[in-house]
C-alpha positions in Angstrom: -73.0 -34.7 -18.7 -69.9 -36.0 -20.6 -67.2 -33.7 -21.7 -67.3 -32.7 -25.4 -64.1 -33.3 -27.4 -63.3 -32.1 -30.9 -61.1 -34.3 -33.0 -59.8 -33.1 -36.4 -57.5 -35.2 -38.6 -57.6 -35.8 -42.3 -56.3 -39.3 -41.8 -59.6 -41.0 -41.3 -58.2 -44.1 -39.7 -56.4 -42.0 -37.0 -59.5 -39.7 -36.4 -61.7 -42.8 -36.1 -59.2 -44.6 -33.7 -59.1 -41.5 -31.4 -62.9 -41.3 -31.4 -63.2 -45.0 -30.5 -61.0 -44.7 -27.5 -62.6 -41.4 -26.4 -66.1 -42.8 -26.7 -65.1 -45.9 -24.8 -64.5 -43.5 -21.9 -67.9 -41.9 -22.4 -66.7 -38.7 -23.9 -68.9 -37.0 -26.5 -66.8 -36.8 -29.7 -67.2 -34.4 -32.6 -65.0 -35.9 -35.4 -64.0 -34.0 -38.6 -61.5 -34.6 -41.3 -61.0 -30.9 -42.4 -60.6 -27.7 -40.5 -63.4 -26.0 -42.5 -65.9 -28.6 -41.2 -64.7 -28.2 -37.6 -65.1 -24.4 -37.6 -68.9 -24.6 -37.5 -68.7 -27.0 -34.5 -66.3 -24.7 -32.7 -68.7 -21.9 -33.0 -71.9 -23.9 -32.1 -70.8 -26.3 -29.4 -69.5 -25.7 -25.9 -66.4 -27.8 -26.2 -64.1 -29.0 -23.4 -61.0 -30.0 -25.4 -59.7 -30.1 -29.0 -57.3 -32.5 -30.6 -56.0 -31.0 -33.8 -53.7 -32.5 -36.5 -51.1 -30.1 -37.7 -51.3 -31.1 -41.3 -54.8 -30.4 -42.5 -56.0 -29.6 -46.1 -57.0 -26.0 -46.7 -56.5 -24.6 -43.2 -53.7 -26.0 -41.0 -54.1 -27.2 -37.4 -52.1 -24.1 -36.4 -54.6 -21.8 -38.0 -57.5 -23.7 -36.4 -55.7 -23.4 -33.0 -55.5 -19.6 -33.5 -59.2 -19.4 -34.3 -60.0 -21.3 -31.1 -57.7 -19.1 -29.0 -59.4 -15.9 -30.3 -62.5 -16.8 -28.2 -61.9 -19.9 -26.0 -59.5 -21.1 -23.3 -60.3 -24.9 -23.3 -57.2 -27.2 -23.8 -55.8 -27.8 -27.3 -53.7 -30.9 -28.0 -51.8 -30.9 -31.3 -50.9 -34.0 -33.3 -47.5 -33.7 -34.8 -45.2 -35.8 -37.1 -42.4 -37.7 -35.4 -39.5 -35.5 -34.4 -41.1 -32.4 -35.9 -39.7 -30.1 -33.2 -40.6 -26.9 -35.1 -44.3 -28.1 -35.2 -44.3 -28.6 -31.5 -42.8 -25.2 -30.7 -45.1 -23.4 -33.2 -48.2 -25.1 -31.7 -47.3 -24.2 -28.1 -46.5 -20.7 -29.1 -49.9 -20.3 -30.7 -51.6 -21.4 -27.5 -51.7 -25.2 -27.6 -51.4 -26.9 -24.2 -49.7 -30.1 -25.3 -48.8 -32.2 -28.3 -48.8 -35.9 -29.2 -46.3 -37.3 -31.6 -47.5 -39.7 -34.3 -47.4 -42.7 -34.2 -48.8 -42.6 -30.6 -50.0 -45.1 -28.1 -53.7 -44.8 -27.5 -53.2 -45.1 -23.7 -50.8 -42.2 -23.8 -53.3 -40.1 -25.8 -56.0 -40.9 -23.2 -53.8 -40.1 -20.3 -52.9 -36.7 -21.8 -56.6 -35.9 -22.5 -57.6 -36.8 -19.0 -54.8 -34.7 -17.5 -55.8 -31.6 -19.6 -59.4 -32.0 -18.7 -58.7 -32.3 -15.0 -56.8 -29.1 -15.0 -59.3 -27.3 -17.2 -62.3 -28.3 -15.0 -60.3 -27.5 -11.9 -60.1 -23.8 -13.0 -63.4 -23.6 -14.8 -65.3 -20.6 -13.4 -68.5 -22.8 -13.2 -67.1 -24.6 -10.2 -68.8 -23.6 -7.0 -68.5 -24.1 -3.3 -65.0 -22.7 -2.9 -63.9 -19.3 -1.7 -61.9 -17.3 -4.2 -58.2 -17.6 -3.8 -56.4 -14.6 -5.3 -52.6 -14.3 -5.7 -51.1 -10.9 -6.2 -47.7 -9.7 -7.5 -47.6 -6.0 -8.1 -50.2 -5.1 -10.8 -50.7 -8.8 -11.5 -53.5 -10.8 -9.9 -54.6 -14.4 -10.4 -57.9 -15.7 -9.2 -57.2 -19.4 -8.7 -60.9 -20.3 -8.3 -62.3 -18.5 -11.4 -59.1 -19.0 -13.5 -58.9 -15.3 -14.2 -55.7 -13.3 -14.6 -55.5 -9.5 -14.8 -52.6 -7.1 -15.3 -53.1 -3.4 -14.6 -56.8 -4.3 -14.3 -56.8 -5.6 -17.9 -57.8 -9.3 -18.4 -55.1 -11.6 -19.8 -56.3 -14.5 -21.8 -54.1 -17.4 -20.6 -54.4 -21.0 -21.6 -54.9 -23.5 -18.7 -51.2 -24.5 -18.9 -50.0 -20.9 -18.9 -52.2 -20.1 -15.9 -50.9 -23.1 -14.0 -47.3 -22.2 -14.6 -47.9 -18.6 -13.5 -49.9 -19.8 -10.4 -47.1 -22.1 -9.3 -44.4 -19.4 -9.7 -46.6 -16.9 -7.7 -47.2 -19.4 -5.0 -43.5 -20.0 -4.8 -42.6 -16.4 -5.0 -38.9 -15.7 -4.2 -38.0 -19.4 -4.8 -36.6 -20.9 -8.0 -38.8 -23.6 -9.6 -37.0 -25.9 -12.0 -38.5 -27.0 -15.4 -38.6 -30.5 -14.0 -40.6 -29.5 -11.0 -43.0 -27.5 -13.1 -43.5 -30.7 -15.2 -44.0 -32.7 -12.1 -46.8 -30.4 -10.8 -48.5 -29.8 -14.1 -48.2 -33.2 -15.9 -48.4 -35.9 -13.2 -49.0 -38.5 -15.8 -46.4 -41.3 -16.2 -46.7 -41.1 -20.0 -45.6 -37.5 -20.3 -42.1 -37.1 -21.7 -40.2 -34.5 -19.9 -38.9 -32.1 -22.5 -37.6 -28.8 -21.1 -38.4 -27.2 -24.4 -42.1 -27.4 -23.7 -41.9 -25.3 -20.5 -39.5 -22.9 -22.2 -42.1 -22.2 -25.0 -44.9 -21.7 -22.5 -42.7 -19.3 -20.5 -41.9 -17.4 -23.6 -45.6 -17.1 -24.5 -46.4 -16.0 -20.9 -43.7 -13.3 -21.1 -45.2 -11.9 -24.3 -48.6 -11.6 -22.7 -47.1 -10.0 -19.6 -45.1 -7.6 -21.7 -42.0 -9.1 -20.1 -38.5 -9.7 -21.5 -35.7 -12.0 -20.6 -33.2 -9.2 -20.4 -35.2 -6.9 -18.1 -37.9 -9.1 -16.5 -40.6 -7.5 -14.4 -42.2 -10.8 -13.5 -40.7 -14.1 -14.6 -36.9 -14.3 -14.0 -34.7 -17.0 -15.5 -32.1 -18.5 -13.3 -29.8 -20.0 -15.9 -29.3 -23.7 -15.5 -31.7 -23.9 -12.6 -35.2 -22.7 -13.5 -37.6 -19.8 -13.1 -38.8 -17.5 -10.3 -40.9 -14.5 -9.5 -39.1 -12.2 -7.1 -40.6 -11.2 -3.8 
């Protein structure tokens, strides 16, 4: 069964172009030109990924991303205007996993979609045939197989990217992991532009969910000028 991808962009030419490339790779595409139209699809279909334009009539892509994150953990990729740094930061803070800057190269878009789907499927609880691998750090636990994270026995809703960052830091406990190394392990694709700001925003979002602070970290420590680590 092919993966189901939601595409929402009020610029019909762009939405249609994205759909053509996705369908050429045998993905099932649900294409809409407004957020209101997409909401029904989000509630009815078991989607695997969403591509959302930031600027949508009525309800913005940010609002739509928030709606998705209230219930679902599948990857969300935001489409942003060129050099709109604030849009990128806002999208990542609201739970998006990646962003694509317009105008974009279709091959870059496909590479990012495939990278997000690989990671999402890897941690999908439906996967079978593997023993559970659980990482512990104090009251924090990560089940690598089922992609579940709990803190003080309470489930944390993490995006696939947030989970991957936390997993890497737990696996490398006591060692500093640079932003560049996190990028290398998470986004192996050659098209991905290494912008430290992306990791910084994901780390900030993780800290909020963990109840952590930069000044008095219980989990994620910043080693200034080097990277991040979780203490032994």
